C-alpha positions in Angstrom: -36.8 -12.0 -1.3 -39.7 -11.9 -3.6 -37.6 -13.3 -6.4 -36.3 -16.1 -4.1 -39.9 -17.0 -3.2 -40.7 -17.1 -7.0 -38.2 -20.0 -7.3 -40.2 -22.0 -4.7 -38.7 -25.5 -4.1 -35.8 -24.9 -6.5 -34.7 -21.8 -4.5 -34.9 -23.7 -1.2 -32.8 -26.6 -2.6 -30.2 -24.1 -3.9 -30.1 -22.4 -0.5 -29.8 -25.7 1.4 -26.9 -26.7 -0.9 -25.1 -23.4 -0.4 -25.4 -23.8 3.4 -24.1 -27.4 3.4 -21.1 -26.6 1.2 -20.2 -23.2 2.7 -16.9 -22.9 4.6 -16.6 -21.8 8.2 -15.3 -18.5 7.0 -18.7 -17.9 5.5 -20.4 -17.7 8.9 -21.3 -14.2 10.2 -21.8 -13.3 13.8 -25.5 -12.7 14.4 -24.7 -9.5 16.4 -22.9 -8.1 13.3 -25.9 -8.0 11.1 -29.3 -6.2 11.1 -32.3 -8.4 10.6 -34.8 -7.0 8.1 -38.4 -8.0 7.7 -38.5 -11.4 5.8 -40.3 -9.6 3.0 -39.2 -5.9 3.4 -40.9 -4.8 0.2 -44.1 -6.7 -0.4 -45.4 -6.5 -4.0 -48.8 -5.3 -2.8 -50.6 -4.4 0.4 -50.6 -6.9 3.2 -54.1 -8.4 3.2 -55.7 -9.1 6.7 -58.8 -10.6 8.2 -60.3 -8.7 11.1 -62.1 -10.1 14.2 -61.2 -13.7 13.4 -59.6 -14.8 16.7 -62.5 -15.5 19.0 -61.0 -14.1 22.3 -59.7 -10.9 20.7 -62.9 -10.5 18.7 -64.9 -10.4 21.9 -62.4 -8.1 23.6 -62.5 -5.7 20.6 -66.3 -5.9 20.3 -66.7 -4.8 23.9 -64.0 -2.1 23.7 -66.0 0.7 22.1 -63.4 1.1 19.3 -65.1 -1.2 16.9 -67.1 0.9 14.4 -68.3 -2.3 12.7 -69.6 -3.9 15.8 -72.9 -5.8 15.6 -74.8 -8.1 17.9 -72.1 -10.8 18.0 -68.3 -10.5 18.4 -67.4 -12.6 15.3 -69.0 -11.3 12.1 -71.1 -13.4 9.7 -68.8 -12.6 6.8 -65.0 -12.0 7.0 -63.8 -8.4 7.5 -61.0 -7.8 5.0 -58.6 -4.9 5.3 -55.1 -4.1 4.1 -51.9 -2.6 5.5 -49.8 -0.4 3.1 -46.5 -1.8 1.9 -44.9 1.3 3.5 -46.0 0.2 7.0 -43.7 -2.9 6.9 -40.5 -2.7 9.1 -38.0 -5.2 10.5 -38.5 -6.9 13.9 -36.2 -4.6 15.9 -37.1 -1.2 14.3 -38.9 1.3 16.6 -42.6 1.8 15.9 -43.3 5.4 15.1 -46.2 5.7 17.6 -46.0 9.5 17.5 -47.5 9.4 13.9 -50.9 8.7 15.6 -52.3 12.1 16.6 -54.9 10.4 18.8 -52.3 8.5 21.0 -54.3 5.3 20.9 -51.7 2.9 19.5 -52.5 -0.8 20.2 -50.9 -4.0 18.9 -51.9 -7.6 18.0 -49.7 -10.5 17.3 -50.7 -12.2 14.1 -49.7 -15.2 12.0 -48.7 -13.9 8.6 -49.3 -16.3 5.7 -46.9 -15.9 2.7 -48.4 -16.7 -0.6 -45.9 -18.3 -3.0 -47.5 -18.3 -6.4 -50.3 -16.5 -8.4 -53.8 -17.9 -8.4 -57.5 -17.0 -8.8 -60.7 -18.8 -7.8 -58.7 -21.2 -5.7 -60.7 -23.9 -4.0 -60.4 -24.6 -0.3 -58.9 -28.0 -1.1 -56.1 -26.3 -3.1 -55.5 -23.4 -0.8 -52.4 -24.7 1.0 -50.7 -25.5 -2.3 -50.3 -21.7 -2.7 -48.8 -21.1 0.8 -45.1 -20.6 0.7 -44.7 -20.2 4.5 -45.4 -18.2 7.6 -44.1 -15.3 9.6 -45.0 -13.2 12.5 -46.6 -9.8 12.1 -47.4 -7.2 14.7 -50.7 -5.6 13.6 -50.2 -2.1 15.1 -53.3 0.1 15.1 -54.3 3.6 15.9 -57.6 2.6 17.5 -59.3 6.0 17.4 -58.4 6.5 13.8 -59.7 3.0 13.0 -63.0 3.9 14.7 -63.3 7.4 13.1 -62.7 6.2 9.6 -64.9 3.0 9.7 -62.7 1.4 7.0 -59.6 0.4 8.9 -56.9 1.3 6.4 -55.8 4.7 7.9 -55.7 3.4 11.5 -53.7 0.3 10.4 -51.3 1.7 7.7 -49.2 4.4 9.3 -45.5 4.1 8.6 -43.9 1.4 10.8 -47.3 -0.1 11.8 -46.5 -3.6 10.4 -43.4 -5.0 12.1 -42.6 -8.4 10.5 -40.4 -11.3 11.3 -37.6 -12.0 12.2 -38.0 -15.4 10.4 -40.0 -17.0 7.6 -40.9 -20.6 8.3 -41.6 -22.6 5.1 -44.9 -24.5 4.8 -43.0 -27.7 4.7 -41.1 -26.9 7.9 -44.3 -25.8 9.7 -46.4 -28.9 8.8 -50.2 -28.8 8.9 -51.1 -29.4 12.5 -51.1 -26.0 14.0 -49.0 -22.9 14.6 -48.8 -20.7 17.7 -48.5 -16.9 17.3 -46.7 -15.0 20.0 -45.5 -11.4 20.4 -43.1 -10.3 23.1 -42.5 -6.9 24.6 -39.0 -5.6 25.0 -39.2 -6.6 28.6 -39.4 -10.2 27.4 -42.8 -10.7 29.0 -45.2 -12.8 27.0 -48.0 -10.5 25.8 -50.1 -12.5 23.3 -50.3 -16.3 22.8 -52.9 -18.1 20.7 -53.3 -21.0 18.4 -54.8 -21.0 14.9 -57.5 -23.5 15.9 -59.1 -20.5 17.7 -59.6 -18.7 14.4 -63.2 -18.2 13.2 
């Protein structure tokens, strides 16, 4: 998938052509396949911004688990942390919650932004030129480990703590108005729903 993303618009055009010209025999029953994460093997850690949704920032600030808490729920400067590449799993793979010795596993539905090309010192005006698309990530966390270690890496990066997918929506398909991030439980009940205009 990384190589396909490197092709950018050329890859999408070739994929579209292949779909349009494929015979009916090329179709596969969805129940006969296993969906992997859209990017099962990221080239580097998944970079994340903490305490950036206003409602969740307040909830986390008041929870007692936030070792970085200050006077206000949303920080003056962004909190950047990463999740290890080995934490990424597909959308229907079980989360190995027993890897958390503190038994304080929590989850957050997040909008994952997929970067499509290399860059450095990118201006705000140019930022979206580097976005290939979007996916859904479940930011699973061992809350006590997160609190104990101050830096969030250990509490966020246990194996299977970054379920991803099942789809990757290209930036062109998504448009620029807004996206809604949602995560479901196995019971199909809605658990988290928010819009990106609530980001700080």
